N, C-alpha and C positions, 0 to 999 in steps of 0.2 A: 512452907513443911521446911521442917527441918529432918535432917537427919543424922544420927550417934553412927560413929563409927568407932567401937574398942580395939587398945592395944593388943591383943593376948598372945599374938605368939614372937614375941620378942625373945631376945635372950636376958638371962641373968646380970643384972649390973646397969643393964639401958636404960636410959631415963629418957622417959616420953609421954607424953603429956595422954593424961589417960582416955580423953575423949574429941577427935576432931569432927571439927562441924560444915557437914555439906549441903549447900544449898541443892535443894532438886529443881528440878527443870520450872518454868514458870509453863503454866496450865492454861492449855485453849479456854477458849468462849464456851460457859456453859450451855451448856445441848437446850436447842428447841424444846418444848413439850412435847412436840410430835416426835422428835425424834428420839427423848425420852421414853415416850409409849412404844414406841415399835421395839426400841431395845430392851425394855421390859416385855412384849410380848412374845420378846424370841428369846429371850432366858427364864422368864418364868411360866408364861402362860405356853407355848408351842409346847413342853413337854410332855403334860396330858391332853390339852386340845388341841395337841398340831397346827402345823405351818399356817394350815389352811382354817382355820377352825371347825374342822368336824371330828373333833373327841378322837382321832386318832394319833396319837403324839406315841415318840415310845416308852413315856410313863403308861400308857390308859393300860395295856396288857395286864398291867399287875393289880389295876385299879378293882375291886370286887364291886363299884358303881361308877358304871362306865362317865366319861367327863362328857358334859352336855357339850352338841353337836350343836353350833353357836352359825351355821351357816342354815338349816332350817327357818325357809321362811314362817312357817305356821308358831314356830317361838317366837320370832324376831318380830310378830305381830300380835304375841301375847305377854311380851313385856316391854316396858316402859325405860328410858335412858337412866330414872333415876334408878327404876330398880337394879339396874346393868350396873349403875355405881357402886349400891351400897354394896350387892358382890364383892364386887372390884376390892373396896374398902374393909371391908367386914366379914370377908367369905361366907363359905357354906351354913357356919353353926353361927353364925349374927345375923342371918335372914330366912334360918328355920329352913335350910338347905343343906346339902351333905353338907359331914365336917373334912370331909377330904377337900374339899376347896380351900386352901389354905386363906387369911385373910393378910390383907398388905396395910398395917397400918400406918408406914413410911409415905402412902401416898394420901393421906386424910391430908396433909399440909401440903397438897398439891392438887388442887383440884386443875388446873388448864392438863395438866397430864392427865389425870383420869378423864375427863373430859374427851383428851385425841384417844384413848383406850376405847372406848364407849363407841366412838366414832370408827376405829381397824375393828370391831366387835360388830356394826353392822354394817363394815364394808362383805364380813364373811357372808353376809343374806346374799348377797348380789347384787 
């Protein structure tokens, strides 16, 4: 990655290159699918579904349709992994459910991350 810094605060008549290139620090190894899924669950899912998947996240109280309680055993038995994958990627509207569940099209190209998210959802069921 290349960061360009412009010199805007120099006194009149001062000659300085228009930009200076600075190398960004080397990035660490990419996150594993499991680590990425955990981060996504915390950053995207928990705001509505809550940290434990109970539908009690901080945004849940403001929604007209409450988020699914992913920990309910009856629901866990009634849904397939493929259905969970579809809701994660396509969102609620994409599968005939609530439009309030947003899609995550960026995950379509990351099936390993989606699989890890499905495992997290299954883990909420006990």
